[in-house]
N, C-alpha and C positions, 0 to 999 in steps of 0.2 A: 673793791668799786672802784670805776674810775670813772667821773668829772670832769667832762669838757666848756671853759669855758668860753664861747668868744663873742667876737664883734668887733666895731671901733673902735678906734683911740676916742674915749670918753662915752661910750654908749653905756658907762654902769657895769661893766663884766664884773671890775671885782669887789661895790659891792652888794653886788646881785649873789659873786661867791659865797665871803663872808656868813652875809644872813643862811643863804645855804649849807653851807656846814655849820650851823650857831642850832638849826632846823633840827637838822642830823645828827647833833649833838644832843640834843635836850630826847632825841624822837625815840636814839639806838642807846644813849646812856654813857654816851664816853666820854669820859672827862676829859683826854691825852689828848690837848689838837697844839700844833704844829704850825706854825706860817713861816710858811720858804720864802722870803724875801731877795728877789736878785736885786731887784732899784740901786744902783750906789751912789748917793747928793755930793754928784758931779757935780751942781751944779744950782741956782738957788730957785729957782723953779723944779730943780727937781729933786732936790729940801723943801719944796713947801706941798709936794706932793707924797713923798715916806709920807712928811705929818699930818696930812689929813689923814693916809694911812693907820696911821696910829697908832691916835685921836681915836680912831674909827672899832680898835678892837682893841680900846681900851676901858679896860673894869670884864676882860671877859673871858679872864684870864688862858690869852693865847700866848704859847712857849714862841715868840720871835726869833727866826734861824735866821742870819744874811749871811750866805754864798753868792758868788754868782758867779762862782765856775765847776764843784763839784754838787750838783743839787745832788744827783744818783745818789749821793753818802747817805741821807738822811732819808731815801724811802726806804724804811726798815722796819720789823717787829711789826706787832700787828695789836686791835684793841686798840688807836689813834683815827685822830680824821685828819690828814697835813692838808693843806692850800698851800699853793703853789700860784707865785702873784711874781712874777707872770713868764710867761714861756718866753718872749717876745723879745724882753731885755736883754733875760741869758741869755740866751742865743746873739741877741746885740756885741753885750758881753764878748763869747763865743771866738768875734770878730774882728775883733777886739783886742784879744788877746794872742791870737790867734793871725793875724789878719789873712786874706783867704781860701789858708793852708786847709781846705777839704777834707781835705786824713784827719789830722789833729777833732776834726767841729763831729765829724763823720764817728768819729768812734768817742766826742760826747755824748751822740742824740743817740750811739747805740746800749750806750750804757743810760742812761735812763729812762729807754727804754724802755733793758732788760730786768731792771728796777723798782720799776710800774709792773710788771707781769710776774713779778717774787711774791711784791705787798698783799699783804694779807688786809691793809684797814680800812678806807674810805681817805679818797683823795681827789679834793679836785684841782683841775685845772685852768689856770688863766692863760690864754691868748690870746694877743687882734687877728682878726678874720686883713690882711694883705690880698693884694693886688687886684684888685676893685677900682681901683683907680690908675689914673695916665702912670705910667712905665719908663722909671729913675730912669738920668740923663748917662749918671754914675756907674759903671761894670761890675763891683764894687755893694752897690744897691740894690743892684737889680737879684745877683746871685745871693743878697741874703734874703729878699722878697723871697724869691725858690725857694732855700734854705727851710726858710718860717712858712710856709705852706706845704713841701713835705710829710716837714714836724707833724705842721697840725693835724693836716691829712689824716698821717700813721697813727697820732694820738685817736684821735675822733674815731676810727674804728674802732681799737684798743675800747672803747671807753660805754660802759652798757652806757651811758645818756651822756647827749651834747646838748648844748643849752647858745641858745643865738643870741645876745641882746643889739638892737634895735630901738635905737632913743626911749633906752633906759628901759625898754619894756622883755621881759626872756621870752622866747619862745623852742620851745621846746621839738627837735631837731631830729634824737635815737633819743 
């Protein structure tokens, strides 16, 4: 089961996804819970965001895996819940590591999609909804936005449920 959670920056996606995963864990009696964190503590703001998310998981028995590039390697097995937070940051990492090498980025995306299709547990994926605002000046930013939009669309198509967070309110769209 794939559950996709999207919305704008600061819309409450991560908190919603965590609460939703906890509810599924209780209802389906799934004790193995993996939080797949993609954010790197590159500056003070990001360190504070990571700390906030860790505090939300405190005492909830989540195993945290910090992986910035090869998240597909952790999407395996069954009888567990995985929460990926977030595809937005993960794709940003890939653009940072590979520059604008679309071949390498597409390979990582294919590895992720393939792992999702094989996975036999419950997975929640958080990603920002982009391209609702101004067109960025920089070509590399436009390329990142187009790529993220494409990845989001593919994930949404393969998901059994899709939620859009608007001002902290989840709206089920699939």
